[in-house]
C-alpha positions as CSV (number, residue, x, y, z in Angstrom):
1,M,28.8,-93.3,40.2
2,D,32.4,-94.2,41.0
3,V,33.9,-91.6,43.3
4,K,36.9,-91.3,41.1
5,L,34.7,-90.5,38.1
6,A,32.9,-87.9,40.2
7,T,36.1,-86.2,41.3
8,A,38.2,-84.0,39.0
9,L,41.6,-85.3,39.9
10,I,44.5,-84.0,37.9
11,V,48.1,-84.6,38.7
12,L,50.6,-83.5,36.1
13,S,54.1,-85.0,36.6
14,A,57.1,-82.9,35.9
15,I,57.9,-83.0,32.2
16,C,61.5,-84.1,31.4
17,L,63.2,-82.8,28.3
18,S,63.1,-86.1,26.5
19,R,59.4,-86.4,26.9
20,V,58.9,-82.8,25.7
21,M,60.6,-83.8,22.5
22,A,58.3,-86.8,22.1
23,I,54.9,-85.4,22.8
24,D,53.1,-82.0,22.9
25,P,53.4,-80.9,26.5
26,C,50.5,-78.5,26.0
27,A,48.1,-81.1,24.7
28,S,45.1,-82.5,26.7
29,Q,45.0,-86.1,27.8
30,Q,43.4,-88.4,25.3
31,D,40.3,-88.7,27.6
32,N,40.3,-84.9,28.2
33,S,40.7,-85.6,32.0
34,D,43.3,-83.0,32.7
35,L,42.6,-79.9,34.7
36,N,46.0,-78.2,34.9
37,V,47.1,-74.9,36.3
38,I,49.6,-72.7,34.4
39,P,51.1,-69.2,34.7
40,I,49.1,-66.8,32.5
41,Y,52.2,-66.1,30.3
42,S,53.5,-69.7,30.0
43,K,54.2,-71.3,26.6
44,C,51.0,-73.3,26.9
45,S,48.9,-70.2,27.5
46,P,47.1,-68.4,24.7
47,F,48.0,-65.1,26.2
48,N,51.0,-63.3,25.0
49,P,53.4,-61.5,27.4
50,P,54.5,-57.9,26.6
51,K,57.2,-58.0,24.0
52,G,60.8,-57.8,25.2
53,D,59.9,-58.5,28.9
54,S,61.9,-61.0,30.8
55,W,60.0,-63.1,33.4
56,D,61.3,-61.1,36.3
57,K,60.2,-57.8,34.7
58,R,56.7,-59.3,34.2
59,I,56.6,-60.1,37.9
60,V,57.7,-56.6,38.8
61,N,54.9,-55.2,36.5
62,M,52.3,-57.6,37.9
63,A,53.3,-56.9,41.5
64,S,53.0,-53.2,40.9
65,K,49.3,-53.8,40.3
66,D,48.8,-55.7,43.6
67,A,48.1,-52.5,45.5
68,A,44.7,-52.0,43.9
69,R,43.7,-55.6,44.5
70,V,44.7,-55.5,48.2
71,K,42.9,-52.3,48.7
72,Y,39.8,-53.9,47.2
73,L,40.1,-57.0,49.4
74,S,40.5,-54.7,52.4
75,T,37.3,-52.8,51.6
76,L,35.4,-56.0,51.2
77,A,36.7,-57.3,54.5
78,A,35.7,-54.1,56.2
79,Q,32.0,-54.6,55.5
80,K,29.9,-54.6,58.7
81,T,26.4,-55.5,57.4
82,V,25.4,-59.1,57.1
83,S,23.0,-60.1,54.3
84,T,20.7,-63.1,54.7
85,A,22.0,-64.2,51.3
86,P,25.7,-63.5,51.1
87,I,26.6,-61.2,48.2
88,A,29.1,-62.4,45.7
89,S,32.2,-60.4,45.8
90,G,32.5,-59.4,42.1
91,Q,36.0,-58.3,43.1
92,A,38.0,-55.8,41.1
93,F,41.0,-58.0,40.6
94,N,44.0,-56.4,39.2
95,I,45.3,-59.4,37.4
96,G,45.0,-63.2,37.1
97,N,48.3,-65.1,37.1
98,Y,47.1,-68.7,36.7
99,V,44.6,-70.2,34.2
100,V,42.8,-73.5,33.9
101,R,41.2,-75.0,30.8
102,V,37.4,-75.1,31.1
103,K,34.7,-76.0,28.6
104,L,31.3,-74.2,28.7
105,G,28.1,-75.2,26.9
106,T,27.1,-78.2,24.8
107,P,29.2,-79.0,22.8
108,G,31.9,-77.6,25.0
109,Q,33.6,-74.4,24.1
110,L,37.2,-74.2,25.3
111,L,38.2,-71.2,27.4
112,F,41.3,-70.5,29.5
113,M,39.9,-69.0,32.7
114,V,41.8,-67.3,35.5
115,L,41.7,-69.2,38.7
116,D,40.8,-67.1,41.8
117,T,40.2,-68.1,45.4
118,S,38.8,-64.7,46.5
119,T,35.8,-64.4,44.2
120,D,32.7,-66.5,43.8
121,E,30.9,-66.1,40.5
122,A,32.4,-67.0,37.2
123,F,32.2,-64.7,34.2
124,V,33.3,-65.0,30.5
125,P,33.2,-62.7,27.5
126,C,30.3,-63.6,25.2
127,S,29.9,-63.2,21.5
128,G,29.1,-59.7,20.4
129,C,30.9,-58.2,23.4
130,T,32.2,-54.7,23.0
131,G,35.8,-54.3,24.1
132,C,36.4,-58.0,24.6
133,S,39.1,-60.3,23.0
134,D,38.5,-62.4,19.9
135,T,37.9,-65.6,22.0
136,T,34.4,-65.5,23.4
137,F,31.6,-67.8,24.5
138,S,28.6,-68.2,22.1
139,P,25.4,-69.0,24.1
140,K,23.5,-69.5,20.8
141,A,25.9,-72.3,19.8
142,S,25.1,-74.2,23.0
143,T,22.1,-76.6,23.3
144,S,22.2,-76.4,27.1
145,Y,22.2,-72.6,27.4
146,G,19.5,-71.0,29.5
147,P,18.8,-67.4,30.4
148,L,18.1,-66.2,34.0
149,D,15.8,-63.4,34.9
150,C,15.6,-61.2,37.9
151,S,13.2,-63.5,39.8
152,V,15.7,-66.3,40.3
153,P,17.6,-66.6,43.7
154,Q,21.0,-66.5,42.0
155,C,20.3,-63.0,40.6
156,G,20.0,-61.6,44.1
157,Q,23.5,-62.8,44.9
158,V,25.3,-60.8,42.3
159,R,27.0,-57.5,43.2
160,G,26.1,-54.5,41.0
161,L,22.6,-55.8,40.1
162,S,20.5,-53.6,37.9
163,C,17.1,-55.3,38.0
164,P,13.9,-53.3,38.0
165,A,11.7,-53.3,41.1
166,T,9.1,-55.3,39.3
167,G,8.9,-57.5,36.3
168,S,11.0,-60.4,35.0
169,A,13.8,-58.7,33.0
170,A,17.1,-60.4,32.3
171,C,19.4,-60.5,35.3
172,S,21.9,-57.8,34.4
173,F,24.7,-56.4,36.5
174,N,27.7,-54.0,36.3
175,Q,31.0,-54.3,38.1
176,S,34.2,-52.4,38.4
177,Y,37.4,-54.3,37.8
178,A,40.8,-52.8,38.8
179,G,40.3,-49.5,36.9
180,S,38.2,-51.2,34.3
181,S,34.5,-52.0,34.3
182,F,32.2,-54.5,32.6
183,S,28.5,-55.2,32.2
184,A,27.1,-58.7,32.0
185,T,24.0,-60.8,32.1
186,L,23.7,-63.8,34.4
187,I,23.0,-67.0,32.5
188,Q,23.4,-70.7,33.0
189,D,24.9,-73.5,31.0
190,S,26.9,-76.7,31.5
191,L,30.4,-76.3,32.9
192,R,33.0,-79.1,32.2
193,L,36.0,-79.5,34.4
194,A,38.2,-82.5,33.4
195,T,35.6,-85.4,33.1
196,D,33.0,-83.8,35.3
197,V,30.0,-81.9,33.8
198,I,28.1,-79.5,36.2
199,P,24.8,-78.7,34.6
200,N,23.0,-75.4,34.9
201,Y,26.0,-73.5,36.2
202,S,25.3,-69.8,36.7
203,F,27.9,-67.3,35.4
204,G,28.1,-63.8,34.0
205,C,28.0,-63.4,30.2
206,V,30.0,-60.2,29.7
207,N,28.7,-58.0,26.9
208,A,30.8,-54.9,27.3
209,I,34.2,-54.0,28.8
210,T,35.8,-50.6,29.4
211,G,39.5,-50.8,30.2
212,A,42.2,-53.5,29.8
213,S,42.4,-55.4,33.1
214,V,39.4,-57.8,32.8
215,P,40.7,-61.4,32.2
216,A,40.6,-61.9,28.5
217,Q,38.8,-65.3,28.6
218,G,37.0,-65.0,31.9
219,L,37.4,-66.0,35.5
220,L,36.5,-69.0,37.6
221,G,35.7,-68.2,41.2
222,L,36.8,-70.6,43.9
223,G,35.6,-68.5,46.9
224,R,33.2,-69.7,49.6
225,G,30.0,-67.8,48.5
226,P,26.8,-69.1,46.9
227,L,27.8,-68.6,43.3
228,S,31.3,-70.2,43.7
229,L,32.3,-73.5,42.1
230,L,32.2,-75.3,45.5
231,S,28.6,-74.1,46.2
232,Q,27.2,-74.7,42.7
233,S,28.8,-78.2,42.4
234,G,26.7,-79.4,45.5
235,T,28.1,-82.5,47.0
236,L,30.2,-83.5,44.0
237,Y,33.5,-82.2,45.5
238,S,32.5,-82.4,49.2
239,G,33.5,-78.8,49.8
240,L,37.2,-79.6,49.3
241,F,39.9,-78.7,46.7
242,S,43.6,-78.1,46.5
243,Y,46.1,-76.7,44.0
244,C,49.8,-76.6,43.3
245,L,51.0,-73.4,41.6
246,P,54.1,-73.8,39.4
247,S,56.8,-71.2,39.3
248,F,56.3,-68.2,36.9
249,K,59.3,-69.7,35.1
250,S,57.4,-72.9,34.4
251,Y,56.4,-73.0,30.7
252,Y,53.9,-75.9,30.5
253,F,50.9,-77.3,32.2
254,S,52.8,-78.4,35.3
255,G,50.5,-77.1,38.0
256,S,47.4,-79.0,39.1
257,L,44.0,-78.4,40.6
258,K,42.4,-81.3,42.5
259,L,38.7,-81.1,43.2
260,G,37.1,-83.4,45.9
261,P,38.6,-85.7,48.5
262,V,40.1,-88.4,46.3
263,G,43.8,-88.0,45.6
264,Q,44.4,-85.4,48.2
265,P,47.6,-85.8,50.4
266,K,47.1,-88.4,53.1
267,S,49.4,-86.6,55.5
268,I,49.4,-82.9,55.5
269,R,49.9,-80.2,58.2
270,T,46.8,-78.1,58.7
271,T,45.7,-74.8,60.3
272,P,42.1,-73.8,61.1
273,L,40.2,-72.1,58.4
274,L,38.4,-69.1,59.8
275,R,35.2,-67.5,58.6
276,N,34.3,-63.8,58.5
277,P,30.5,-63.4,58.3
278,H,30.9,-60.0,56.9
279,R,33.1,-61.3,54.1
280,P,32.3,-65.0,53.8
281,S,34.0,-65.6,50.5
282,L,37.6,-65.1,51.8
283,Y,39.9,-67.8,53.2
284,Y,41.1,-66.5,56.5
285,V,43.8,-68.2,58.6
286,N,45.3,-67.4,61.9
287,L,48.9,-66.0,61.3
288,T,50.5,-65.9,64.8
289,G,54.0,-64.6,64.0
290,I,56.9,-64.3,61.5
291,S,60.5,-65.4,61.9
292,V,63.4,-64.0,59.9
293,G,66.2,-66.5,60.4
294,R,66.1,-67.5,64.0
295,V,64.6,-64.2,65.1
296,L,60.9,-64.1,65.9
297,V,60.0,-60.6,64.7
298,P,58.3,-58.5,67.4
299,V,54.8,-57.6,66.1
300,A,51.9,-56.2,68.1
301,Y,49.1,-58.7,68.5
302,E,46.6,-56.3,67.0
303,Y,48.2,-56.5,63.6
304,L,47.9,-60.2,63.4
305,T,44.7,-61.1,65.2
306,F,41.6,-62.1,63.3
307,N,38.7,-59.6,63.8
308,P,35.5,-60.1,61.9
309,N,34.2,-56.7,62.8
310,T,37.1,-54.8,61.3
311,G,38.1,-57.4,58.6
312,S,41.6,-57.6,60.0
313,G,43.6,-60.8,59.8
314,T,45.3,-62.9,57.2
315,I,43.9,-64.5,54.0
316,I,45.4,-66.9,51.5
317,D,44.8,-65.6,48.0
318,S,45.7,-67.0,44.5
319,G,45.3,-63.7,42.7
320,T,47.8,-61.3,44.5
321,V,51.4,-61.7,43.2
322,I,53.6,-61.0,46.3
323,T,52.6,-61.3,49.9
324,R,51.5,-58.0,51.5
325,F,51.6,-57.4,55.2
326,V,50.1,-54.4,57.0
327,A,52.8,-51.7,57.2
328,P,53.9,-52.3,60.9
329,I,54.4,-56.0,60.2
330,Y,56.2,-55.5,56.9
331,N,58.5,-52.8,58.3
332,A,59.5,-55.0,61.1
333,V,60.2,-58.0,58.8
334,R,62.1,-55.8,56.3
335,E,64.3,-54.2,59.0
336,E,65.3,-57.6,60.5
337,F,66.0,-59.0,57.0
338,R,68.2,-56.0,56.1
339,K,70.0,-56.3,59.5
340,Q,70.9,-59.9,58.9
341,V,71.9,-59.4,55.2
342,G,73.8,-56.2,55.7
343,G,75.2,-54.0,52.9
344,T,73.2,-51.4,50.9
345,F,69.7,-51.8,49.4
346,S,67.9,-50.4,46.4
347,S,64.4,-50.6,45.0
348,I,62.9,-52.1,41.9
349,G,59.2,-51.4,41.4
350,A,57.2,-52.8,44.4
351,F,60.4,-54.4,45.8
352,D,62.2,-52.1,48.2
353,T,64.8,-54.5,49.6
354,C,67.1,-55.4,46.7
355,F,70.7,-56.2,47.2
356,V,73.8,-57.5,45.4
357,K,73.3,-61.2,44.7
358,N,76.7,-61.9,46.2
359,Y,75.1,-61.3,49.6
360,E,72.4,-64.0,48.9
361,T,74.2,-66.5,51.0
362,L,73.6,-64.3,54.0
363,A,69.8,-64.0,53.3
364,P,67.9,-65.5,56.2
365,G,65.0,-67.9,55.7
366,I,61.5,-66.6,56.5
367,T,59.0,-68.7,58.4
368,L,55.3,-68.0,58.6
369,H,53.8,-69.2,61.9
370,F,50.2,-70.3,61.6
371,E,48.1,-71.8,64.4
372,G,49.4,-75.4,64.5
373,L,51.6,-75.0,61.4
374,D,55.0,-73.5,60.6
375,L,55.8,-72.8,57.0
376,K,59.5,-72.1,56.2
377,L,59.6,-70.5,52.8
378,P,62.2,-71.8,50.4
379,L,64.5,-69.1,49.1
380,E,62.8,-69.2,45.7
381,N,59.5,-68.3,47.4
382,S,61.0,-65.3,49.3
383,L,63.5,-63.9,46.8
384,I,63.2,-62.7,43.2
385,H,66.2,-62.1,41.0
386,S,66.8,-59.5,38.3
387,S,67.1,-60.8,34.7
388,A,70.8,-59.8,34.7
389,G,71.3,-61.9,37.8
390,S,73.1,-59.2,39.7
391,L,70.4,-58.4,42.2
392,A,68.1,-60.3,44.5
393,C,65.0,-58.7,46.2
394,L,62.8,-59.7,49.1
395,A,59.6,-60.7,47.4
396,M,57.2,-59.1,49.8
397,A,55.8,-55.6,50.4
398,A,53.6,-53.5,52.6
399,A,49.8,-53.3,52.1
400,P,48.5,-50.1,50.6
401,D,48.4,-47.2,53.0
402,N,44.7,-46.5,53.3
403,V,42.3,-46.5,56.2
404,N,41.0,-50.0,55.5
405,S,44.4,-51.6,55.1
406,V,44.0,-54.1,57.9
407,L,44.4,-57.3,55.8
408,N,47.5,-59.4,55.4
409,V,47.5,-61.4,52.1
410,I,49.6,-64.6,51.6
411,A,50.1,-64.4,47.8
412,N,50.8,-66.8,45.0
413,F,54.6,-66.2,44.7
414,Q,54.9,-67.5,48.3
415,Q,52.6,-70.4,47.4
416,Q,54.5,-71.7,44.4
417,N,55.5,-75.4,44.6
418,L,53.3,-76.0,47.6
419,R,50.1,-78.1,47.8
420,I,47.5,-75.8,49.3
421,L,44.4,-77.7,50.5
422,F,41.1,-75.9,51.4
423,D,38.6,-78.0,53.4
424,T,35.5,-75.9,53.9
425,V,33.6,-78.7,55.6
426,N,36.1,-79.4,58.3
427,N,37.3,-75.8,58.3
428,K,41.0,-76.3,57.8
429,V,43.8,-75.4,55.4
430,G,46.6,-77.8,54.7
431,I,50.0,-77.0,53.3
432,A,52.6,-79.5,52.1
433,R,55.8,-79.2,49.9
434,E,55.2,-80.4,46.3
435,V,57.3,-79.6,43.3
436,C,55.0,-79.0,40.3
437,N,57.3,-77.1,38.0
């Protein structure tokens, strides 16, 4: 098979206004080869934002939910026992900010699934689900659907498993999810991404939800564990993918997810991808320092260093909204930022360093120093503005104050309009500037 046909390569060019008038910017390509990434509340998304909310208020509301997600990531990273078969994270994500179009079953049933780099297994609401949205997956309508029982290896890789000690019952599991919970059964069916079809893909078929934080049309896991997309696709994508996340202001399918080596940037700066055996699903990198303007912020080495035993270090995550540093790091960055801007500061939700926009010209740039790579954030990746336009806020915050808060999380607001490349075979992460609004 031609490598190009075996690789889901999707690049969506920026859509100019004249073209928007001529074609439907939300439509699929004629050959259904698109695999685009969009903000969850964009015009092309089937999900409706809260009525009356401006985009900045949505970010404030979403960022206020980050704390629970970061706490959960921290508790996962703090695990100290190693399983012979890594356990899927089943993470209690607070929200999902970006979605991709996926087709499940034969014939394919279209779902807008949340994209997440810090979980492994996929799950979708199934027909007959209690507490789910109106859009569900119907296994009975698929000719390629297959049940999975407790005897299959995949079943042992799901967190919250509720299989009996003996027998061959259906592989059922229960998981918490950011204050909500759901029950599901592990099944398998074909998964279509762009022109690629992955047969016998294992995922959770959700049959009951309690609470409102579970993604309405499911979640696609891009973690590093055995039930993730990279693992289940075998050699198809060669353990490599990248994405470009558009701004929250972007209305249409302007982001892109590239799976496999074809079409990836030829020249891109990279930093080593680290692996924590106690939490193998997360994408750890070595953050060595942070500069505010020309000042390298003094931070104790212990708050930056990667330590598999404690789970400390830095991860890149697509599901957290604003970057969270452990308190000593964030406090040092915030104080240096305030010092250089001057004036008085106020708070809006999770943002505690808001100032009059007139002072924005004084706002220093922030540079994240990784091993072998320096990333200077554009101002639009480090500041958020109020809808009235009168205030600008530093778009970062401290990690939750709990005993396991040892994890720094580089979040999606800071990743917007960048190509982030994950190469799990050569153990490196690449970052390059790319405008995908």
